N, C-alpha and C positions, 0 to 999 in steps of 0.2 A: 617431548612432543618434535614429531617430525615435519608435520606442517600443520598450518593453524592461522587463526587472525588475533592480533592482540589490540586491546584498546580499553579503556576505563570502565564503560557500561556496556554489556554485551547481551543484555536478555532478550533484546529485540532481535538479534542477529538471525539472517537466514544462510550466512556464508557455509556452514557445514552441508546442509542440504544442497546446496548450488554445487559446491566442489565434488558432491559424491556423484551428481550427474556428469562430471567432466572426467573424473578419472578413479582409479581403485586405491589410491593412497588415501592413508588415515589423516584426518582433517580436524583439528580440534578448536574448541573456542575457547580463549584464556584472557581473562581481565586482570589487568595489571594495575596497582596503584602507581600513580605518579612518581613516587620515591623509589619503585623499586624496577624503573624501567629502564636505567643505567645497567645494573646488575645482570638484568635478562638479556639484553644485547650484549655485554661483553662476555657473558659466559658462551652466548652463541649456541646453545643447546638445541639446534634444530636444523633442518635442511632449508625450510622456506617459510615465509610467513608474509600475511597481509596486515597492513598497519592502518587502523582507523582511528576515529576521535577519540583522544586529542594528540595524538602522537604523530601524526603525518610530518610535523615539521620539527618536533621535539627528538625525533630519532635519528635525525641527519648526522649530527656531530660524532656518531658511534658508528659510522659506516667508511669502510676504507674505499669504495667507489660508488659514485652517483651519476647515474646516465645524464647525457647532456640535456634530455628533454626534462627530466625531474629537476635539474640544476637550475634549469631555466624558469621553472615553475615556481620553486621553492619548497617543494613538498613531495613525498614518496608515500607510497602505499603498498609497495611489495619490496621485501628483502631476500635475498638468496645467500645461504652459507656456500661459500668457495674455498674449501680447505681452510676455514676458520676465519676467512675474512669475510665481511658483510658487503654486498652489493646491493644498491638501491634503485629502485624504478619507478616510474609513475604510469600504472595502466589505467588509473581513473582518467587520464586524458583521453585514451582510445574508447572506453566505455561511454564517457559523457559525449564524445564528440558522435559515436555511433547512434546514442540515444536522441539527440537533436535531430540528426540526419533522418533516422526511422520515421520521426513524425513529419517529414518533409517540411520542417520550420527553415524557411530562408532568411539568413542574418545578414545578407549583403545590404551595407548601406543603412542598417537599422541602429537605432537607440536601444541599447540593452542595460538593464540593472540586475548588478549581482548581490543578494542578500547575503552577507557574512563577511567576515574578514579572516578565515582560518585556512588550512591546507586545501580544502576542497574548493574554496572561494578562487585561490590562487590558480588552480587547476581548471576552473570555470573561466576565469579571466584569458587565460591562455588558448583555450578552445574557442571562445567567442570571438576572440582577436582574430583567431587563424580561419575564422569561417568568415570574415569579412565586416564585423559590424563597425559602423562609422563612429559611434560614442559609446562606452562603457562606464558606468559609474557603479563605484562599489559603495555599498550601503552598509552602515553597520552602528553598533552604539557608541555613544560619546567617548567612553572609556577606550575603545580600540582605535582612536583616531582613524575613522573611516573619510574618505572623500565628502561624504554627506551622511548625516543621520536619519533614522526612521523619522524622526519628529519634522525634519526639513524636506524630505524628498518629495513629496507632493507639490510643494510650492515651486519647484523648479524642474521636475521631470516626471510630472504626470502623463507625459506624452510618449513615456517609454512604450516601444513596441515587442518587446521580449523581456522577462523576469525569468531568472533562475534563482531558486531558493538552496543557499548551500549552508543552512543553519539547521539544527535539529528540531526547530519549532514545527509542531504537529506530529513527532515521532511518538510511537507507543512508548510508554503507556499514557501520555499525554497527547491523545488522538483529537482533542478539541481544540489545540492551538492552530493560530492561523495568523501569520505574521505580517499579511496584509490583506486589503478588500480588493479584488480585482476591479470590483466596480468604479475604484477611484482612477483606472487607467483605461480611458475610452479607445485608446488607439491599440491597445494591446491585440498581437497576432499569435504569439505562442508563450507558453510557460512549462518550465521544467522544474521540477521538485525533486533534489537528490535523495529524500526520504522515502524508504522503499516500505516502511512497515508503520502505518496500515498502506495497503497497496494503492489507495487514494487518498491522498491528503485533502485537507479542506479546501485548499487554494485551488488543488487540481479540479476537484468538483466543481467548484464555483466556476472555474475556466471553462470546462467542459459544458455545463449548462448554458453558457453564453455562446457556444459555438467556437471557442478558441481552442487551436491545437494545444494540448496538454496531455502530460504524463508524469507519474512519479517515477522513482528511481530504480524500481527492480530489473528494467533492463540493462541499465547502466551497471548495477551490481552483477548481473550476470556476464556481461560481455568482460568487464574489468576481470572477472575471476577466471575467465577462459585464457585472457591474455597473460594473467599471472601464472597459471597453470603451465603455459608455453615457456615461462623462464623457470619454474620450478623442475619441469622434466627436460628442458632444453631441445625442445621440439615442436613445430608447427600443427596445430590443432585443426585448422581450417575454420573459414567464416561462418559456415552452416551451424556449428556446433553453438555459436552464440544464441539465434534464434532458437534452436532446438533445446537448450539448456533453460532459457528463460520460459518459454512454452510449459516445459515439464515443471518447474518450480511454481510457475504461476497457477497451473491446474492443482498442484498439490496443495497451494496455501489459500487458493481463493474459496470462499464458502459458495454455496448453493442455496438460495433463498427462495423459500415458497411463499406468496402471497396468495389470497383469495377469498371467496366467501366460506363462512361456516359451513361445514359438510361437504366441502368440495373436493376433500381428500388429501389435504395439505400432509396430515400426520402419517396416513397410511402409505402414500406415495413416497414420503421423506424417508420413513423406515425401509422401505424395500430399496431406496436408492442407496442409502448408507451400506446396506449390504452388498450391493454390486458397485460402489465406488471406492471403499474402504475408508470413507468418511465417517466421523461421528456424528450421530443424530442427536439434534436439541430440539425439543418443542418449547417455544416461549411460554404458552399457556402453563405447562407444567412446571417451568422454573417459577412463574408468578406464583402458583400454588404454592409451592415450597417457602417462597419469601413472605406471603401473608398469612399462612398457616391455616388456610380454611379454602374452600371451594369457591369459585369465581360467582356464581350467582349469590351466594351468601355475602361476600363483600360487596358486590353491587347493592344489594339490600341495603346493608349497613352504612356505607360509606360513599356511595354514589359512584357514577360514571368517570367524573373528572379525577378523582382519588385513584380509581383504578388505571386510568391511562397514565397518570404519573408513575405509578409502579411498574405499568408496562413499558414506560419509556426507560427507566433505570434498568430494567432486565434486558431489554434491547441493545442499550449502549454496552451493557457488560458483555453480553454474548457476542457482540458484532465485533469486538475488538480482538476476538479469537480467530485463529484461521482453520482450515480444512475442516469445515463443519457442513454438514445439511442442516439448515435452520426452518423449522416449520413456524409460522408467525399466526398471531390470532387474527381473526377476520377484519378487526377494526385497527390493526397496527398501521396500517398506511394513512390513517386519518391526521397523524401529525406528519409534516414534513419532516421534522428532525429525525423521526424514525427511520424513514427511508434513507435519509442521509447517513445515519449509522450504518444501516444495512449495506448501503454500496460502498462505504470506505473499503471493505474486505470482501465483498460478495458481489454476484450476479443473480439478479432478481428474476424469477419466472412466476408470472401470473397463470393459476391453473382456473382456465377459463372454462368452467362447467356449467351447464345450462340451467336456467333457474329451476325447470320442471324437474331436474334431477337432484336438486337440492332437498335435505331434510330438517325441517325445524326440531329442536329438541329443547327440553327444560334447562339442560346444561348450560345453553347459551342464551344469555339474559335479553340480549337485542335482537334476536330471531327465534323466539321461542314458539311462535306461530306461522301459519302461511302468510298472513296478511303482514307481519312484522318483517318475515324474511324477504317477500317481494320488496317493501319500502327499502331495507338495507341494499338489497341487489340494485335498486335503482340509484341510490343515493352513492353508491361507491364504486359502481362499474368503471366510470371514466377515471377515477382515482387509480383504480388497480392498473389500467391500461397504460396511465400516463407515468405510474411508479416502476413498472417493469422494464428490464431490459429485453424480455423475450415473453409473447403471450403464447400459451401452450393449450392445444385442443384437450379440454379436461375430461370429455365425455367417456373415454374408452376405458378399459380395464387397468387395475393399478399398474400391472407390470409395463403395459403399453405406454402409458403416462410417461412412467419413469424413464423408460428406453428412449423416449423421445428426449427428455430432458437431458438423460446422459448423453446422447447422440450429438446434441446441439453444444453442450458443454466441452465435451472432448472432441470437437470437430477438428 
């Protein structure tokens, strides 16, 4: 391995795709068991590596040199092999600082909570301190000997104005995880979650819904990768490449989600979109049929709508956890708020706003099989489509025209 990232569990990692945006060196993902970390570092059979959970602190004893900033933090995430000697740096600091500033979060004189006690939490403490927070409280589990535990924090620090999650809670494949409830912090002004897969964790979505400045960790990952590449190649790459790398990876990983009435063109537009974006097309109704082993009208007739919606939610949860898809949803998918939440974790939602007089009832759609039923569904759901969507798209045009509008907005 010449370049790459090491960690214990890396199936969620985007690092290879990110470094491919930065330079043309070969970059690998390498999972290492804890007992093998020492041998790997002592063998030093690499030019440069990134180091992630849980080795940001454990790798330090094997290094010949540690930068002053990494030494102060007590954690490294970048190691460069110079003539057999290992040099350690912390580019997480620069990436995290850039992420906070990018969101225009002002920490001067503010109370901040850091969730977690590992190497990333140590980096967060240094960043938040340098950005002028007046009080920083580190929250952890009792066995980690934190300043305060999760069970105690609300009784003393519900007035926190900024929260940074430095734990893996909410990370793929456990996307449902949520380490705190933002509603418990009425003074909250900003929230950062270093988890980057999913693109928007539950606590980030909660904060955004309340109008709080919030973002997950993809920009931090992209920026720290650029700074790490500078150490790998021993040259400056420029600030602009951080934003460029982030946007390129975001658009590669983010799903395009289509919602709207039955017969509004979600499937046909979605298939065409897939052909012009190189994303994979998935239709949730098709996946439901595979799962239930019968057509949807038959399932409706035999088991009822509530049972169908349960299956639909299972399918949407599974599909939404994946990246780089075009997802066409069923007309009633937005009726459950949790479905919309799943779709937003990794997706940008587009409402195909097709006029009622252009919609067509069919027997394959149990709740809109005739004109009267179709009109009723339209009136019931229109406002839900609008509130669920990130973008409302004029849907009366030809398939290619509608698809090009979505592509243009998505890649703007």
